N, C-alpha and C positions, 0 to 999 in steps of 0.2 A: 446603712440604710438600704432597704429593699427598693428595687425599681421594677416597674411595669409598664406595659403598653395598654393596660386596661383603663376604661373611663371610671370615674368615681361611681357612677351607677353600677357598673358591672362588678366592682369591688364589693359594694354594698350587697348586691344580690349574692355574691360567693359567700359572704359572711352570714347572710341571713339563711342561706341554704344549709350551711354547716357550721353552726355556732361553736366558738371556741371555749366559752364559758357558760356555766348554768346561769339561769335567769335569777334575779332577785325574787321575782314573783309578787303577786298581789297580796295585800294584807288583809285587815279586817274592815277598815272604813276608809273611804277615799274622799278627797276633795277634787274637784274639776277646775283647773286653772286654765283660762282662755286668754291667751296673750296678745295683746295689742291688735285685735281684730277691728281696727279703725280704719276709717276710709283712706287715710294716707298710705295704707298698706294693702288694702283689700280692692279699692275701686280703681281697676287698671283703666277704666274709661275716663277717669278724671285726673289721675295723678301719676306721674313718671315714677314715683317711689313705690308704687303698688306692684304686687306680684301675684302669680296664681300658679300652684303646682297641680292640685287635684281640683278640677271644676266643681266637685260636690263637697269640698271642704266645709262651708258654712252649714250645708244641710246636715252633714254628719256631726258638726259640733252641736247644732240645735238638737239632734236625736239624743246624743250622750248626755247633754244638759238636762233634758226632760227625764231620762232615767235616774240621773243623780238626785234630781229634786224629789222623785217619788219616794226616795229613801230618806228624805230630809237630810241629806248631806250637802255641804256647801257647793255652790256654783260661784266661781269668782271670775270676774272679768278685769283685765287691766288695760290701760291706755297711757300713752305718753303725751304730755303737753307741758307748756312752759309759760312763764310770765313774759311780759312785753319785753323786758330787757334780755331775756334768755340766760341771765346769769345763774339760774338755778339748773341749767344744763351743765355747769362747771366747765372743765377744761375739755370735756367731750364735745362742747359746742363751739370750739375755736378753730377747727381745721377748715371749715368753709362757712361761707355766710351768703348763701343764695336763698331764693325762694323755697327751694326743696330741702334746705338743711334742716337737721334734726331740731336745733334750738328754735326754728321758726315755725314748729308745730305750736301754735298759741292757744291758750285757754279760750274756749268758745268758738274756735274756728272749725270750718268743715273738715279739715284734716284730723282734727282731734276726736271727732264724733265716731262712735262705735257704729259699725255698718248696719243699715236699716234692715238687712235680711236676717239679722240675728234676733232671736226671740228671748228678749231679756226680761225677767220677772222681778217685780218689785222687791221680793225678798232675796234676790242675788246680791252679791257683794261686788261693788265696783271699786277698784284701786288705781288711782292715779300715780304712776311711778315715774321716776326721773331717769334711772339707769337701767342697763340691760336686765338685771335679776330682779324679779319681783320681791325678793327678800331684802333688798337694799333700801333703807330708809322708809319702810312701809310698816304696817301693822299685821302683816299677814302671819307671823309666827304666833302671835297672841290668839288670832282667828283659828288656826289649825290646832292649837293647843286646847282652845275652848271646845272644839268638836272632837277631840281625841282621835285625830287623823293620824293614820300611819302610812298612807298610801297617797301620792299625788298623781293625778292623771293630767297630762299637759298637751294643750293644743296651741295653735296660733303661729306667730312668726316673729322675726325670721328664725328659721332652723339653726343657722349658723350664729345667730345673735342672741336675741333675748330668750329663746327657747333653750339653747344651749346653756347660757348663763344661769337660767333658773333651774335647769336640770342638775347642773354641777352644784349649785348651792342646795338643792333639795337633798341630793345624796350626802352632802357635807353635814347636813343636819339629821342624817339617818332615817330620811323618809324612803320608803320603797317608791321609786321613781319610774313612771310609765309615760313614754312619748307615743301618742297615738299617730301611726304612720300617715294615714290619709288626711289627718287633720292639721298637719303642719306644712309650712310653705317657705320658699326662698326665692330670691331674685334669679339665681341661675342654678340649673341641676347640679353643677360640679360642687357649689358649697352645700347644696341641700344633701345630696347623697355621702358626701365626705363627712359631713357632721353627723348623720344618721349612723354611719359606720363607727365613728369615734365614739359616739354616745353609747352604741349598743355594746362595744368592747369594753367600755370603762365605767360608765356613769349611770346608765338607765337600761330598762327593757324597752325596745320597740315593739309595740303590739299593733295589731289591726283593729279597725272599728269592730269587726265581728268578734274577735277575741275579748274585747273589752265588753261589748253587749252580753256576750255569753257569761262572763264573769259576774256581771252585775245582775243577771237573771237568776244566778245561783245563790246570791247573797240574800 
């Protein structure tokens, strides 16, 4: 095992500056998946479970969403929430049982609500998921097949959790997987940058907002 005195952010910047592998690249048609941009994770003024990495994250998400809609490609929003018992969180909901615990994000609660700053349109697709990956136990594969999607653009949080799980499952289904750098966030920069590094080395392309916008402009 290699060792280093560098921070996770420094390692990521090194990998970004000198990629060891070629990119998967963009395909022909993309869906945008905005993962769990709900108040439990975005409203740092209300909830201790919330976090922020780039202060313009939600603004960028809205911009990319608008560009995707103009092409009549799908914009997908996910959120997590559970029944009163919390049983639908399965074993994932058994480690703690506090007000902030995952299984206590209940249907209809403020914590389950998508952030008010998001510009969500009536034709967008909203998926309530139970587990980290949006592919687990949802209808998203049918939706992507219907739209003949070959590329997934991923935003949201957390980078080390649901973003990572969705990206790995996306690649496992042979989608070209793009994580938009300024549009994902995590609780701590160490988790955030370590997972961006690992994703870029193995499972996804990490692209900037500008590079995604440029690709969309050319399509």
